[in-house]
Structures are given as C-alpha cells and as structure tokens.
N, C-alpha and C positions, 0 to 999 in steps of 0.2 A: 351371572354364568355367560350371558351372551358376550360381554365385554371380555372375558377370559378366553373364550373362543376366538375372537376377532383377533386378540393379541397373539394366540397361539398360531393364527395364520398368517399375521403380518410379519411377526419376527422372523420367519424363517426366509420371508422375502428380503427383509432388511440385511439379514447375515448373508444371503446370497449375493445382494448388491455390494455389500461390503467386500465380500471375497473377490468379486469381479474387480473391484477397485484395487485390491491387494496385488492380484495377479498382474495388472496392468503395470504397476510401479516397482515390483519385485526386483526386475532386472537392475534398477537404479538405486535400490534402497541402501545398499551399503555404502556407495558413494555419497548418496544423501545425507547419511548419519555422520560420516567422518567429515563432510564440508560444513555441516552446522557447527561442528567444534572449531573450525578454523576463522570463522567469521570475524571474531573479535580481533584476529591477528591481521586481517587484511584491511581493516577500516583506515588505519592511518595513511597507508599507500594510496587507497582509492580516493581518499578526500581530494587529491590532488586533481582529480579529474572535474570536480564541480566547476571550478572557475572557467574551464575552458570549453565544457560541453555545452552545444547547443541544443534546445528542445528538438525532439523528432517533428519533422515535416515543417521545419523552419529554416529560413536562409540565415547564414550567418550575419549578425548585426555589424554595420559599418564600424570601423574603428573611429574614435572621436578622441580628442584631447579635452580633459576635464581638469579643472583646478582642484587642488587638495580640499577635501571636505565636501565637494559637490556630490550629488547623487543623480541617479539616472531619473528621467522625467517618469518611468514606469514604477519606480519605488525602490527603497534600498533594501527590501525584504521580500522572500518569495516563498511559495509553496508549490512543489511540483509533484502532481499525481503522476504515478508511475506504474507500469506493469512489466512484468518480465515472465520469461519462461520457467517453468519447473517441472518436475518429474510427473506431475499429474495436469490439472487444468491451467496451472500459471499462479501467479501471485500480484497482487495490487497492494502498493503501498505508498507513502508520501516521503519526499525529501523536504526538509524547511530549513531556512537559515538566512543569513545575509549575503547579498551580493558581491559585497567587496572582500569577503572571506572564503578561504578554501574549504573550511570545516563545514560539513554538513550533518545535520540530524536525520535520523530514519525513524519512521514510526509505521507500523504495520500489524495486523493480528494473524498470528500463526499458531498451529498447535505446538505445545511444548514436548520434546522428546523426540523419539524416532518416527519411523513409518507406521508403527503400529498405532500411535495416538492419532495420526492421520485417519487411518483406517476406522478406529472407532469412533473419530468425530463425526462419521456419517451415521451413526446410531444414536449418539447422546453427546453431551457437552464434555469437553476434556479440557484440561489446564492449558493456558495459552502463554505466548510470549508477545510483547508488543515493541520489541526493539528491531535492530537490523537482523536478518537473516541471509544466508549465503546466496550471493548473486544480487543483493540489492545495489550494491555499489559498483557492479561491473557493467560497463556498457555493451559487451557482447551479448548479454542476455536481455537487453531492454527491448520491447516489443511496441510500447506506447507510452508517450509523455504529454502532459499538459500543464503547463506552468503559468502561475499567475503570480502578480507582484503587489505588494502592500507598502502603505508607509508605515512609519515606525509605531504610532499609537495602536494601529490596527493590528500589525503583527504581534505586538505584546499580548494582546486578546487572543489571537488566533493560537499563537504557541502555547500559552497558557491552557487553552482548551484541548489541544493536543495532549498535552502533559497529563490533563485530568482524564481525557479518554483512555490513555494509556493506563492510568492507575486504576480505573473502574471496569476494565475489560480482562477479568480473570479467567474467561473461559472461550473456547472456540467451538463452534459448530459449523459443518458444511453447509446447511441450508439457512440458518439464521445468523448467528454470530460469526460471519465470515469475514474475509479480507476486504471485499468490495463493500459490505455494509459499514465497516470501520472507516474506510476513506470517504465513503458517502456521507457518514456523520460530519466529517470535517469540512466537505463541500458545503452541505446544508448549513453548518454554522456560519460559513462565509457569505451566504446569500445565494449561492449557486444552485441552478436547477440539477436534479439528481436522477440518473437512471435506476432501473430496477436492480437490486442487489444480486440477482440470478444470472446476470450476464457474466461471460468469462471475463477475467481481468483485462485483457488486451481490448475487447469490445466496450468494456465498461468504461474504461479511460478515453476511448475515442468518441464514444457516445456522449460522456461528460463534455467534452470539448465541443462537440457539435451542438449540443443543446443549449450551450451558453454562447454560441456564435463566436467560439474562439477568442473570448475576450481576454485581455492580458492583465487588466488592472481591476482590483477589487477595493471596494470602499465598504466598510461595516456600517450598517445603520446604528444611530444613536439608541436604538431600543435594545440591540442585543447586549 
C-alpha cells in the first residue's frame, strides 16, 4: 500500500517535469520533426566537410607532402567525440572513419520518432535510433569536439564495438540510456577516462578531453 501511495505522489511530479520539458521545446518541435526526415538526404553533401574540418580548439595542421600510401604519425583512423546544439540540452555523438577518406560514419543514441518520444523518455524507456540525426554533420551546430587517432588493427576493434553498441541499444532514456552514456561506453572501451553521463553534451565532451589530457593517439591494450 505504501509503495502505491509513493507512486501516486511521485508520478504527478514526473508528469509535471515532463510537461515543463515539453513546453520548453514546443516552439521548435515542428521544425525538429521535419528536420529528422531530411537527415539522410543531407549526408552525402555533408561528408565533404570531414576531410577539411579541424577539431575545435585546435590550430590548422601544417601541410606536408606525403608519398602515396604513407599515413599520418597519428594513425590513419579516428574517432571524433562531438557535441552539438539541439532543441533541448544538446546531443553527443561520434564520427568515425579513415583520415584519407571523405566519408564519415555517425553513431549516437536518440529517441526514435518526434518530440513526444523525447518527453516520454524522461519518464520511461522509449525506442531509440543510433545513426545520424539532424545536425550531426553540420559544423554550424557543433559546440565541442575531441578527436583521437588509431592504427588500423585498433580501429577495426573500436569500429566493431561501435557497431555492436548500436545494435544492442534499442531504447533511450534521459537519465540512464542517454547520448552521453552511449559515447562514454565507446571512450571507455578505448581506454579513456570517462566523465559522469549526466553532464550536458558540450560539457561532457570538453570534460572527456580534459580528463585525458587532450591526448590524440590511442592504443588499445591486448586484453581488450
């Protein structure tokens, strides 16, 4: 009986909190829904940005002449932990790929569907999407970036883990199974120190970079 009473008290608080979140994002909800439908159409054009874009807070790398087939000392592959603006708290996700190619893959955890799914996700778990969402490929929305480089053997292991994580993340929840927890799992697999998942995406990515001393090269241990 006590448990039922507690649930009856807490549920209105949860609903009130969710309603407040819905009010905050209502003005941009229609735009948010239509933009989600356009993301796949924008991917091909946005991929051209990858090879030329420098990570945030970093100076452009000096140009160098390299022989065909040579690779950067940092490693020919990368994982870029990123944060961008959104209608709510923002969004954290990763880019990953090969430095010599324009094509980029995107992985992140978002609620599937429209704004209602996001609001309900503050109360319970909702179905998720784990690919690119609107704004993930647009530099004007970027608020933080931390890129690390990998050699080919390590990249294969990390990229396989990312794919596995995408396949095994069917739900989203604002408190537990959220976007920062998702990219934190990738960082942890790579042996990086990881912040608490409740930080805002921009703060999370900046904290991730600071906690790891801004290191740009990652080598996986043989035990992973």
